[in-house]
C-alpha positions in Angstrom: 10.6 -15.4 -5.2 7.3 -14.4 -3.7 4.5 -16.7 -2.4 1.1 -15.8 -3.9 -0.9 -18.1 -1.6 -1.1 -21.5 -0.1 -2.5 -23.5 -3.0 -3.2 -27.0 -1.6 -2.5 -29.6 1.1 -2.1 -33.3 0.5 -3.0 -35.7 3.2 -2.2 -39.4 3.5 -5.4 -40.8 5.1 -6.4 -44.2 6.7 -9.9 -44.4 5.3 -10.8 -42.3 2.1 -14.5 -42.6 2.8 -14.3 -41.2 6.3 -12.1 -38.4 5.1 -14.5 -37.6 2.2 -17.4 -37.5 4.7 -15.5 -34.9 6.7 -14.0 -32.7 4.0 -16.7 -33.0 1.3 -19.9 -33.7 3.2 -19.3 -31.8 6.4 -16.9 -29.0 5.5 -18.3 -28.5 2.0 -15.5 -28.9 -0.5 -16.5 -30.1 -3.9 -15.1 -33.4 -5.3 -13.2 -32.9 -8.6 -12.6 -36.6 -9.2 -10.5 -39.6 -8.3 -7.0 -40.9 -9.3 -4.6 -43.7 -8.3 -7.1 -46.4 -9.0 -9.8 -44.7 -6.8 -7.4 -44.4 -3.8 -7.1 -40.6 -4.1 -9.6 -37.8 -4.4 -9.1 -34.1 -5.3 -11.3 -31.5 -3.6 -11.9 -27.8 -4.3 -13.8 -24.9 -2.9 -13.8 -23.4 -6.4 -11.0 -20.9 -5.6 -8.4 -23.0 -7.4 -8.1 -26.4 -9.1 -7.7 -28.3 -5.9 -7.1 -27.2 -2.3 -7.0 -30.7 -0.8 -5.8 -34.1 -2.2 -6.6 -37.1 0.0 -4.6 -40.3 -0.6 -5.7 -43.5 1.1 -2.8 -45.5 2.6 -4.8 -47.7 5.0 -4.1 -48.6 8.5 -0.7 -50.4 8.2 2.0 -48.7 10.4 4.7 -46.8 8.6 7.3 -49.7 8.7 4.9 -51.9 6.8 3.3 -49.5 4.4 6.3 -47.2 3.9 4.0 -44.2 4.4 2.7 -42.6 7.6 -0.7 -41.0 7.8 -1.0 -37.2 8.0 0.5 -34.4 6.0 2.2 -35.4 2.8 3.1 -31.9 1.4 1.8 -28.4 1.0 1.7 -26.6 -2.4 2.5 -22.9 -2.6 1.8 -20.9 -5.7 4.8 -18.7 -6.5 3.9 -17.2 -9.9 1.8 -17.2 -13.0 4.2 -18.6 -15.6 7.1 -21.0 -16.2 9.6 -18.1 -16.1 8.7 -17.6 -12.4 9.4 -21.3 -11.7 12.7 -21.1 -13.5 13.6 -18.0 -11.4 12.7 -19.9 -8.3 14.8 -22.9 -9.4 17.8 -20.6 -10.0 17.3 -19.0 -6.6 17.2 -22.3 -4.8 20.3 -23.5 -6.6 22.1 -20.3 -5.8 21.2 -20.8 -2.1 22.3 -24.5 -2.3 18.9 -25.7 -1.4 18.4 -29.2 -2.8 15.4 -29.7 -5.2 14.1 -33.2 -4.6 11.8 -33.3 -7.7 10.3 -31.5 -10.7 6.9 -32.4 -12.1 4.5 -31.4 -14.8 1.0 -31.9 -13.4 -0.8 -30.6 -16.6 -2.6 -27.8 -14.6 0.6 -26.9 -12.8 4.4 -27.2 -13.1 6.2 -27.8 -9.8 9.5 -27.9 -7.9 9.7 -30.0 -4.7 12.0 -29.3 -1.7 12.0 -29.9 2.0 11.8 -27.4 4.8 14.3 -27.5 7.7 12.2 -30.0 9.5 11.9 -32.4 6.5 8.3 -31.4 5.5 7.9 -31.6 1.7 7.0 -28.3 0.0 5.8 -27.9 -3.5 6.4 -24.6 -5.3 4.2 -24.3 -8.3 2.9 -22.1 -11.1 -0.3 -22.7 -13.0 0.2 -24.0 -16.5 -0.6 -21.5 -19.3 -3.5 -22.4 -21.5 -5.1 -25.0 -19.2 -8.6 -24.0 -18.1 -9.2 -26.2 -15.0 -12.6 -24.6 -14.5 -13.8 -25.9 -17.8 -12.0 -29.2 -17.4 -11.6 -30.1 -13.7 -10.5 -33.6 -14.6 -7.2 -32.1 -15.9 -6.2 -31.9 -12.2 -6.0 -35.7 -12.2 -3.9 -36.1 -15.4 -0.9 -38.4 -15.1 2.2 -36.7 -13.7 5.0 -36.1 -16.2 8.7 -35.2 -15.6 9.5 -31.5 -15.9 12.7 -30.2 -17.5 13.3 -26.5 -17.0 
């Protein structure tokens, strides 16, 4: 497989408003919309459907909330069609690298795995026929299982 580019980063944040002030108002990303009951916001520079997803988890320490603040996962675009994702899945299986999940995000289809240090990595392809520029809210569609 071949990485095309780093597509997005997902952060667990303490305060969504403060993070939006930084990434949207200071740095200049545009807000696409919210999801998870207003507890998550997708942002883009316009290059792709979203480069940053912020998910508010509050201030509870990890043992109480089950989630620590900081990096959740990175998304790496590896192709332009489902065939590229199938080939990546086959390669991972041949190398005995566990796939921890597969999801259809409407605008993308994704495989999830962990790097040697336990960081989650999403390998994805853009979904054919979905024009996220004309419909940016599609980025926030409910996640569906992916069977490939």
